[in-house]
N, C-alpha and C positions, 0 to 999 in steps of 0.2 A: 456401313462403309460408303454406300452410294450417297447417303445424306451428308457425310463429311466432305466428299468430293464436291458436292453441289455447293456447300457453304464456302469452301475455298475458292471455287470458281466465281461465286458472287462477289467475294471480297476482292479478288483480282480484277473483276470487271468494274467495281466501284473505283479502283485506282486508275484503270486504263480508260474508263468511259465506255467499255463494251461489255454488256451483261449477256450471259448465256441465255439461250431460249428457255422459257419455262417448260417444265415437264408436262406432258399431257395429263389431264385429269382423268379419273376413272370414267366420268361421263363422256369425255371426248374419245377415250379408248373404245367405248361401246357405240357412240353415235357418230364419230368422225369429227374433224375440226369444224368449228362454228361456221367458217366460210363456206364449207361444203354442204351444210345442212340447210334445208328449205326454211324460209322465214314464215312463221305462222302469225298472221295479223291478229291483234287484240280485238276481240269481238265484244260489242256492247249489246245488252238486251234491248229490245225495242223500247221498253220503258225508260231505261237509262239514257239511250240515245235521244229520246224525245225530251228528256229533262235537262240536257246539256245547255249551258249558257250560250247566248247568241254570239256571233262574231264581234258585235259591238261591246261585249262585256256586260251588257244589261241582262240580268238573270231572269227577268219576268216578261220578256218581249212577247207580245201576242196574247198575254193572259189577262183575264178580267178578275178584279178583286172587289169584294164587297166588305166594307169595314164599318161596323156600328160604333157609335160614339166617336166619329171622326172629326167632330167640330173643335175639340180641344184636347190638350194633354197627350197621352200616349197614342190615342186614335189619330189625332191630327199628324203627329210626327210619323206614324206608320204610313198614313195615306200619302204623305209627301215622299217618303223614302221609297215605297213600293212603286209610285208613279215614276220616280227618277230612274228606276230599273226597268221601265217599259210597260208596267201594268196599266191598264185602263181601270180607274178606280170609281166605285160607287160610294160616295161619302154620305153616311146617314147620321143624323143627330136629332135629338129632341129640340135643339135650337136651330131653327131654319136658317137664320142669318149666319151662324157659325159654320154650318155645313156649306152654304153657298160661298162663303169667303174662302174656305179651304179648297173647294172644287175650282173656284175662280183662279186661285193662286197656282194650282197645278196646270190649268189651261194656259195661263200667262207664261209659265215656264216651258211650254211646248208639249205638255202632257195631255192626256185625255181623262176627263172626270165629269161626273154629274153628281148633283146633290139630291138627297131624298130626306125630307123632314118627317119626323114622326116619333112616337113613343114605342120602343121595342116591345113593350108589354101589351100594346093594343092588339086585339085579336086578328086584325087584317094586315098588320104591319109586315110580317114576314113574307107573305105572298106578294105584297105590293113591292117590297124592296127587291126581291129576287126577280120579279117580272120586269122591273126597271133595268136591272143589269142585263137581262136577255134582250130587252127592247133596244137599249142604247148601244150595247156592244156585242150582242150575238151569243152570249153564253156566260158561264160562271166557272172559274177555275180555283179561286181562293176565297174562302169565307173566314173573316176574323170577327169572332164574337167578343167585342171589347166593351160595349156600353155597360155602364153601371155607376153606382154611387154607394156611399155608406150612410147608414142611419143607425148609429150606435146606441147601445144601452146595456146596462148590466142585466143579468138573467132575470132577477126577480122584479125588474121594472119594464122589460121590453113588452110593448103592447102587441096585440094580435096584428094590428096594422103594420107595425114595424117588421114583424116576423114575415108576414105574407109578402110585403114589398120586396124584401131581399131575395126570397126564393123566386119570386116572379121575374125580377130583372136579371138575376145572375144564373138562374138554372132553367126556368121554364122558357124564357125568351130565347136563349141559345138553342134549346131543343126544338122550338117552333121554327127557327130559322134553318136549322139543319134539315128538318122534315120538309120545309118548303123548298129547300135547295135540291132535294132528291132527284127531281126530273132533270135538272140542269147539270147535276154532278154524277150521282150514282147511275141513273138511267142512261144518261148520255154516254158514260163510260162503258156501260154494258153493251150498248149498241155498237160502239167503236170496236169492242172486242169481238163481237160477232162478225163485223164486216172486215176488220183489218188484223185480227189476231192479237191486238194490244190496244190499250187505252192510254190517252194522254194523262199525264199526272195531274191530280187535283188535290187540294189541301184544305182542311178545316183546322183552324187554330182557335182554341178557347182560352180566354184570359182568366186565370185563377189568381190566387194570392197565397202568400205564406200563412195568412190567417186560416186559409182552407187546408193547408197541408200540415200545419203545426198548432192551429188554434190560437185564439187571442182573447184575453180578458176584455170584456166590454163589447165584444163583437160576436156573440153566439149566433145571431141571425145571419150575419155576413159570412162568418166562418163555415156555417153549415151549408149555405148556398154555394160557396166557393169550393167546398169539398165535394158537393154534389156534381159540379160540372167536371170534376176530375173523373168521376165514375162514368159520366156521360161520354167523355172523351175516349175512355178505354173501350166502351161498348161500341161506339161508332168505328173505332179503329179495327175492331174484330169483325164487325159486320160488313164494312165497306172496303176493307183492305184488298179483298180479291178483285175489286174493280179499279185498283190503283188509286184509291182515294186514301190519303193519309190523314190522320187526326191526332193532334198533339195539344198540350196545354202549356202555358207559361204561368208560373207562380211568382209574381213580383213581390219583392220586399218593399223597402221604403224608396219610393220614386217621387221626385218633386213634381206634384200636380196640385190642382186645387183641392183634391181630396185629402192631401196631407199637409197643406198649408194651414195657417192659423184660422180658426173658425171666426175669430174676431174680425177677419177681413171682410165678412159680409157676403161671401159667395153662397148662392142658394139655387135650387132648382124647384120647379113646381111639379109635383107628382099627385095626380088625382085631385087637383084643386088645392092641395096642401103644399105650403112652402117648407122645404127641407133645407136646413142650414148645412153647408158642406165644410169639411175641414176638421182640424183637431184643436181642442181647447189649449191655449198657451203652447202652440206648436214649436216656438223657438226653444223653449226649455226642454221640450220633448225631444226635439232633434238633437240638441246638445248631449242629452243623456244617452240616447240610443246610438249615436255615432261612435261612442266609445266601445260599443259591442259589435260594431261592423269592422272586420279586418281592414277594409279599404278606407275606413275612417271618413266616409262621406256618404251623402245621399246620391242615388242615381238620378240621371236626367231622363226626360221623356225621349230624347234622341237616342240615348243608350238603350232604353227599353225597346224602341222601334228597331234597333239593330238586331235584337233577339228575335223580334217578329220576322224580320226579313230572313234571318238565318233559317228559321223553321218552315217558312213557306217557299224557300228557294230550292233549286236542284242540288244544292250543297248537302242537303239532309234528306235526299230521296229515299234512303233506307231507314229512316227514323219515323216510327209511328207508335201511338199508344203511350207516349212518354210525357212526363211533366218536367219541364226545365225550370229550375229555380234561379231567378235572377235577383240576387239580394246582397251583392257585395261581399258575400261570404258569411253573412250573419247566421245562416244555417248551413251545415255541411253534412 
């Protein structure tokens, strides 16, 4: 009966422009009207508050990022993007000139950056790169293990040199860098927790590949190494999570870089005194064929790849760790 009266009153109110007051909810009956109840402010944990973007909207203000393979491709795009969001960037690359150019471009745009040349597989590289980050900018908050290349071959023809090279650059080198970063990341966070009760957020991002998560014919060595770095990612996430250090991986699909362009273009790198040709044989026909299997029907750009990097190192994903994000245009779901 009460419900019928209420509906008639609402109908009359719609015609006259005067609606009856809404009935008190069961919650209001118990707690009193909202205006009479004390307001309880939303509280953020110390970690979440520390991770909030700055007033300028730049999400990485005051943070230091070390990016390997930052001279070209995804690494270069990531270095520029992270710098535009306030990070001081250590740009490392096998090609000294390329690293210097990227660092110089960041500085010219008003950012802070230094270049470190060297081979990530060299025994002294990891400690040298981390030391430069600490020397130049006072610490390290973000480590992006991006450097790498492909040296393809079918299983029955892959040489021991090819096999070892892929494991060394895609799996061992990231491990060494993470280990070298322990004092500046894990240990620094532990000290902050002892002194302040909470640690600043720190992030490690390892670059994997859909070859590592799904396998790929002609890339047994590369696929194995890229699968290995996923395991490393999860182990670090579990060990260093208690210190507010997150660790994730990105498995890229087909992204437009020199590793996926035509091998006939002549791009190469020198590894251990040996010239290794980069790219895919007859890449144009390969691209045409594979794009039909990508729901977005196109190849990703280095800038789009860098966007995924920014997302995973930023405070927007402060509760994401131990995960593998596939960035592939939908080719794998």
